[in-house]
C-alpha positions in Angstrom: 38.6 -89.3 -27.5 39.6 -91.8 -30.0 41.9 -90.5 -32.7 41.1 -91.0 -36.3 43.5 -93.5 -37.8 45.9 -92.2 -40.5 45.4 -94.1 -43.7 48.3 -92.6 -45.5 50.0 -96.0 -45.5 47.5 -97.3 -47.9 48.7 -95.0 -50.7 52.3 -94.6 -49.7 53.2 -95.9 -53.2 51.3 -96.6 -56.4 49.0 -99.6 -56.2 46.0 -101.2 -57.8 45.3 -100.0 -61.3 47.8 -97.2 -61.0 50.6 -99.6 -60.3 49.6 -101.7 -63.3 49.5 -98.6 -65.5 53.1 -97.7 -64.4 54.4 -101.1 -65.2 53.0 -100.6 -68.9 54.6 -97.3 -69.2 58.0 -98.8 -70.2 58.8 -95.9 -72.5 59.1 -93.5 -69.6 62.1 -95.3 -68.2 63.8 -92.0 -67.5 61.0 -90.6 -65.5 60.9 -93.9 -63.6 64.6 -93.9 -62.9 64.3 -90.3 -61.4 61.7 -91.7 -58.9 58.6 -90.3 -60.5 55.4 -92.0 -59.2 51.7 -91.4 -59.8 49.6 -91.6 -56.6 45.9 -90.8 -56.0 46.6 -87.4 -54.5 48.2 -86.4 -57.9 45.3 -87.1 -60.2 41.9 -85.4 -60.5 38.8 -86.4 -58.7 37.0 -87.6 -61.9 39.8 -89.9 -62.9 40.1 -91.3 -59.3 36.3 -92.2 -59.5 36.9 -93.9 -62.8 39.9 -95.9 -61.4 37.9 -96.8 -58.3 35.0 -98.2 -60.4 37.4 -100.2 -62.3 39.0 -101.5 -59.2 35.7 -102.3 -57.5 34.6 -104.2 -60.6 37.9 -106.2 -60.5 37.5 -106.9 -56.8 34.0 -108.1 -57.2 35.0 -110.4 -60.1 37.9 -111.6 -57.9 35.7 -112.3 -55.0 33.2 -114.3 -57.2 36.0 -116.5 -58.4 37.3 -116.9 -54.8 33.7 -118.1 -53.7 33.8 -120.5 -56.6 37.2 -121.8 -55.2 35.8 -122.1 -51.7 32.8 -124.1 -53.0 35.4 -126.5 -54.6 37.2 -126.7 -51.3 33.9 -127.3 -49.4 33.0 -130.1 -51.8 36.4 -131.8 -51.3 36.1 -131.5 -47.4 32.6 -132.9 -47.5 33.9 -135.8 -49.7 36.7 -136.5 -47.3 34.3 -136.4 -44.4 32.0 -138.9 -46.1 34.9 -141.2 -47.0 36.2 -141.2 -43.3 32.7 -141.9 -42.0 32.3 -144.8 -44.4 35.6 -146.3 -43.4 34.8 -146.0 -39.7 31.3 -147.2 -40.3 29.7 -144.2 -38.7 25.9 -144.3 -38.4 25.1 -140.6 -39.1 26.6 -137.7 -41.2 27.8 -134.8 -39.2 26.7 -131.2 -39.9 28.5 -129.0 -42.4 30.3 -127.0 -39.6 33.8 -128.2 -40.7 33.0 -127.6 -44.3 31.8 -124.1 -43.5 34.9 -123.3 -41.5 37.2 -124.5 -44.2 35.3 -122.4 -46.8 35.5 -119.2 -44.7 39.2 -119.8 -43.9 39.8 -120.1 -47.7 37.8 -117.0 -48.5 39.4 -115.1 -45.7 42.9 -116.1 -46.7 42.3 -115.2 -50.3 41.1 -111.7 -49.4 43.9 -111.0 -47.1 46.3 -112.2 -49.8 44.5 -110.0 -52.4 44.6 -106.9 -50.2 48.3 -107.5 -49.4 49.1 -107.6 -53.1 46.9 -104.7 -54.0 48.4 -102.4 -51.4 51.8 -103.9 -51.8 52.0 -104.5 -48.1 53.3 -107.7 -46.3 50.4 -109.8 -45.0 51.7 -109.8 -41.4 52.0 -106.0 -41.3 48.6 -105.6 -42.8 47.0 -107.9 -40.2 48.8 -106.1 -37.4 47.5 -102.7 -38.5 43.9 -103.9 -38.8 43.4 -106.2 -35.7 43.9 -103.9 -32.8 41.4 -104.2 -30.0 41.8 -102.1 -26.8 39.7 -101.1 -23.8 38.0 -98.2 -25.7 36.8 -100.9 -28.3 35.7 -103.3 -25.6 33.7 -100.5 -24.0 31.9 -99.6 -27.2 31.0 -103.3 -27.6 29.7 -103.6 -24.1 27.5 -100.6 -24.6 26.2 -102.1 -27.8 25.2 -105.3 -25.9 23.3 -103.3 -23.3 21.4 -101.3 -25.8 20.4 -104.4 -27.6 19.3 -106.1 -24.4 17.3 -103.1 -23.4 15.5 -103.0 -26.9 14.6 -106.7 -26.7 13.4 -106.6 -23.2 11.2 -103.5 -23.9 9.6 -105.4 -26.8 9.1 -108.7 -25.1 7.9 -107.3 -21.8 5.8 -104.3 -22.8 4.2 -105.5 -26.0 1.0 -107.8 -25.8 2.2 -111.4 -25.9 0.5 -112.1 -29.3 2.1 -109.2 -30.9 5.5 -109.9 -29.4 5.5 -113.4 -30.8 4.9 -111.8 -34.3 7.7 -109.3 -34.2 10.4 -110.4 -31.7 10.3 -113.4 -29.3 12.3 -116.3 -28.1 10.2 -118.5 -30.4 11.8 -116.9 -33.4 15.2 -117.8 -31.9 14.2 -121.3 -31.4 13.2 -121.5 -35.0 16.7 -120.7 -36.0 18.5 -122.7 -33.3 16.7 -126.0 -33.8 15.7 -128.2 -36.8 12.2 -129.6 -37.4 13.3 -132.9 -35.6 14.4 -131.0 -32.5 18.2 -131.3 -32.9 20.4 -128.3 -32.5 21.4 -126.5 -35.7 25.1 -126.1 -34.9 26.3 -125.4 -38.5 23.5 -122.8 -39.1 24.2 -120.9 -35.8 27.9 -120.8 -36.5 27.4 -119.6 -40.0 24.9 -116.8 -39.1 26.7 -115.7 -36.0 30.4 -115.9 -36.8 31.3 -117.1 -40.3 28.9 -114.8 -42.2 29.9 -111.7 -40.3 33.6 -112.5 -40.7 33.2 -112.9 -44.5 31.2 -109.7 -44.8 33.6 -107.7 -42.6 36.5 -108.9 -44.7 35.0 -107.9 -48.0 32.9 -104.8 -47.3 35.1 -103.1 -44.7 38.5 -104.8 -45.1 38.5 -104.7 -48.9 35.9 -102.5 -50.4 36.2 -99.6 -47.9 40.0 -99.7 -47.8 40.3 -99.7 -51.7 37.9 -96.7 -51.7 39.8 -94.8 -49.0 43.1 -95.4 -50.9 41.7 -94.1 -54.2 39.3 -91.3 -53.1 41.5 -90.1 -50.2 38.1 -89.5 -48.3 37.1 -91.9 -45.4 33.6 -90.5 -45.2 32.8 -91.1 -48.9 34.4 -94.6 -48.7 32.3 -95.5 -45.8 29.2 -94.4 -47.7 30.1 -96.5 -50.7 30.7 -99.5 -48.4 27.4 -99.1 -46.6 25.5 -98.8 -49.9 27.1 -101.9 -51.4 26.5 -103.8 -48.0 22.8 -102.8 -48.1 22.4 -103.8 -51.7 23.7 -107.3 -51.1 20.9 -107.9 -48.8 18.4 -107.4 -51.6 19.4 -110.9 -52.6 17.1 -112.1 -50.0 14.1 -110.8 -52.1 14.4 -114.1 -54.1 13.0 -115.9 -51.1 9.9 -113.7 -50.6 7.0 -115.6 -49.5 9.0 -118.6 -48.4 11.7 -117.5 -46.1 11.1 -113.7 -45.8 8.3 -111.2 -45.8 8.5 -108.2 -48.1 8.4 -105.8 -45.2 11.2 -107.8 -43.4 13.4 -107.5 -46.5 12.8 -103.8 -46.8 13.6 -103.3 -43.1 16.7 -105.5 -43.4 18.1 -103.4 -46.3 17.5 -100.3 -44.4 19.0 -101.7 -41.2 22.0 -103.1 -43.2 22.7 -99.6 -44.5 22.7 -98.0 -41.1 24.8 -100.8 -39.6 27.1 -100.8 -42.6 27.7 -97.1 -42.4 28.3 -97.2 -38.7 30.8 -100.1 -39.0 32.5 -98.4 -42.0 33.0 -95.2 -40.0 34.1 -97.3 -37.0 36.8 -98.8 -39.0 37.9 -95.5 -40.5 38.1 -94.0 -37.0 39.5 -96.8 -34.9 41.3 -98.8 -37.7 40.1 -102.1 -35.9 38.6 -104.8 -38.0 38.2 -106.9 -34.8 36.0 -104.1 -33.3 33.8 -104.1 -36.5 33.5 -107.9 -36.4 32.5 -107.9 -32.7 29.8 -105.2 -33.3 28.5 -107.2 -36.3 28.2 -110.5 -34.3 26.3 -108.6 -31.5 23.9 -107.3 -34.1 23.4 -110.7 -35.6 22.8 -112.4 -32.3 19.9 -110.2 -31.3 18.6 -110.3 -34.8 17.8 -113.9 -34.2 14.8 -113.0 -32.3 13.1 -111.0 -35.1 10.5 -112.8 -37.2 11.6 -113.1 -40.8 8.2 -114.3 -42.2 5.6 -112.1 -40.5 5.0 -108.6 -41.7 6.6 -105.7 -39.8 3.5 -104.0 -38.4 4.3 -100.4 -37.9 0.7 -99.8 -36.9 1.6 -101.3 -33.4 2.7 -98.3 -31.4 5.4 -100.1 -29.5 6.9 -101.6 -32.6 6.9 -98.3 -34.3 8.3 -96.6 -31.2 11.1 -99.3 -30.8 12.1 -98.9 -34.4 12.3 -95.2 -34.1 14.4 -95.5 -30.9 16.7 -98.0 -32.7 17.1 -95.7 -35.6 17.8 -92.7 -33.3 20.4 -94.8 -31.5 22.2 -95.5 -34.8 21.9 -92.0 -36.1 23.5 -90.8 -32.9 26.3 -93.4 -33.2 26.9 -92.4 -36.8 27.0 -88.6 -35.8 29.5 -89.4 -33.1 31.9 -90.9 -35.7 31.4 -87.9 -37.9 32.2 -85.6 -34.9 35.5 -87.5 -34.4 36.4 -86.8 -38.1 35.6 -83.1 -37.6 37.6 -82.9 -34.4 40.6 -84.6 -36.0 40.4 -82.3 -39.1 40.2 -79.3 -36.7 43.3 -80.4 -34.7 45.3 -81.0 -38.0 44.5 -77.4 -39.3 45.4 -75.8 -36.1 
């Protein structure tokens, strides 16, 4: 049985807003000299919630500014690419793969630097603590692949061909993988299957969840906050209703994002591995390529409804398993 990772190192000393408040309390020099510190466990729950809201607002603003910086970096890299192609008289412009990689690297480095400063932890130690990946993690990821394969095969093989092409099919994958001119959409695939999951994991699990755990001293509540925010960000796709997404798909995506986000958040809280969360996220996105984004999700089709119920049941079971690990760990500590 996997053990629940101890997160005491997050709040070993004052950090975030509390650390800033201590710096401002210069008039209490005698208390500071005696080693008096203020940690989350020493303040009331209501105050902790208020502080957390302040910190999440600060984090969101910082992430927005970081995205602006990454856009500037991307523009500079794109301009450099264009200058090099012009100098070497290249006949065609490359895809934005290099630009997207540079933007993601900048965003990731910025978040890691922010987390390191927030928790007052060296970046190297922080990365080592959050990037473990063992045999147990590999087993979980392998099971996830098998379950996704089984679900896709059931839909494609058992559903009538016309219905399968509407909900899930290889045709939907080809729509994402290829441009209208038939060329392979390398940049789009890399963005959807690797770079987007990496940025989302770094922000929602690696930043939001850890800050909440640090402040609330509750991994389960922090996982719920992370999942709600992760689902809410997918509501942004509603601005493309009728052109890129159907209303039923957006509703389904938000619900699915909440379940996946909750499972990944609990997985991080239990295993302490950001790598495991990233791999599971990538697996989910790979198989999501086969789902139609423009057609309505027709729950009147028995097999579609049954498949969705099975998928929901699997995630509910996985989430319950993570909660059982918390309960078992709590019981061991009390005994």
